[in-house]
N, C-alpha and C positions, 0 to 999 in steps of 0.2 A: 751619288750623285746625293749630296745631303739634303737637309730637310728646307735650306733656303733656296737651293738652286731648284728645288720642286717647287717650291712659291714663286719663284721668278717665272718659271716655264709656267705657268698657272695663269699668271697674270698677263704673260706675252701673249698668249693664247688668247686670252679675253678680250686684250686689245686689238690683235688681228682680228677676230671674228668682228670688235666691233668697227672696222676700217671696212672688211670685207660686206658688212651689212650697206654701205653707204654713208656709214657716220649718222643715219637718222636715229637710231636706238632705238628702232622697234624691237621688242621684245622677242618676234619670232625668230630672229637671225640669230641677233647677241647672246640672247640669255637662254642658251640651251641647259637643259636639266643639269644642275650642279650638285653636289651634294653641300649640305649646312655647312658644314665647316670650309668647303672652298669658296662659297658665296658670301660669308663671314669673313673670311681673309681679303676678299677682291675689294669688300664694303670699306672695310678698315683700312686698305691700302689705298683706295680712292680718296677717302675723309683725310686721311693725312698727306693727302699730297705727293704721294712717295710713287715718282714714275721712274720708269726704268728707261736705259740710254737705248735705242734702237740701231743709232748709226747715222739716221736720217735725220736730220735738226727740223725739218719743215715737216716731218711727219710726226714728230716730239710736240711741236710748238704748236700744229695743229689740235691733237690731242689736248693738250694743257689748256690753250683757249676752250674749247669745246666743252670743258668740264669746271673751268671756273670765272669765263665771263659772264656777266649776269642776263646778258640777252639772246647770245647765243646758247647759251647753257638750257636756253628754258625748250630749246628744238633738238640741240645736238648731244646733250651731256648721255654719260654713260648708263645703261637704263639700273645699273648695280650702283650707282652714286648715291651716298646716304643723303645727299641735299637733290630733292625728287625733280623733275619737272613742273610737277604742281606746285610745289613750294616756293620754286623759282618764280615761275607763275603769278602766284600772290604775293609774294614780294615784293615784285616789281609794281605791280598794279598798285598795293598799298604805298610805297615809297614815290610813285609819281602822284599819286590822290593828294597823297598828305604835302608832298612837295608843291604845290598848285594852288591846294587849296592855301597853305600857310602864306606862299607868296603872296595870293590874292589879300589876304587879310591884313598883311601887314604894309604892304603897299599903301592901301586904303588909310590904314593907321598911319601911315608917314604922310601920307596927303593930308591928312585931318590937322596933325601937329602941324605940320609947314604953313596951313590957313591957318588955324587958330594963334599960332606966334606970330605971326605975319613977317618970315623968312623964307628967305631963300632957298632950293634944293641943294643939298650939297652931296653930291653923285657918292664922292669917297665917304661921308658919314652913312648916309644912306648905305652905301652897298655892303659899308661894314656891319652895319645895323641888322642887315639881312642877312648878312656871312653867320652872325654870333647866335642870332635867334631864330633860323630857318637852317640854313645849309648843315653846318654842324652839329646841332641837336639831330636833325636826321639823318647824318651819314651817323652818328653814334646810335641811333636807335637800330636803321639796317643791319650793322656790324653787330649789335646782340641779336638782332632776328635770323640773322644768316648761321651765326654761332649756335643758337638755341635750334634752329632746323640740323643742322649739321650734326651736332650730337644726337640730336631724338634718332637720326636714322644711322648712327655708327655704331657697331656690335660691341658690346661692352665698354662702350662710353662710359662718362662717368652720370649723365641721366640715368642710364640705364641701370645701372650698379645703386643708384638710390632709389629710382621707382619701381624698378622692374619692368619685364616687359609687356605687361599689360598695361601697367601705368603710363607707359611711354607712348603707347598706341593711341590713350585716351588724349594725351598730352598735344599727339601729334593733329590729333582730330580738331582738337580747341585752338591750336596756332591756325588753320586753316579755316 
């Protein structure tokens, strides 16, 4: 049995423990003590979205959604995933708060602008304005923050190589 086979067996066993636990991701069932190099290998594989084919499409899809969906991942992601539940929760709260705040601000701006210029509201123009000034920039910011959170939890990632493990912990603390 080669090194690749043993890594796949370790990963498969980790996923099976996650399903046996009921997908809640509690540390007691899923994260039995593993060697440091095994934990790093699992974190790296989860961070790379490198899954294995178990033969059951619904089981594989459930595991994928639990680790990649923004809302389901808050409660169901694997405990060794580099993008932790707390980081997911913080990012979603920040995203929702920013979206609502900017939508209200820009809606009021458009209302005042239409009143001042004595013009009728254009649904298409207003929607395009909100998409280009609120939705799209917030999507880009969310993607960047998600990337930073993933890289800060990934072993041997580019941030860890640049900042070191201690620097990463400080960076993560600053993000949250």
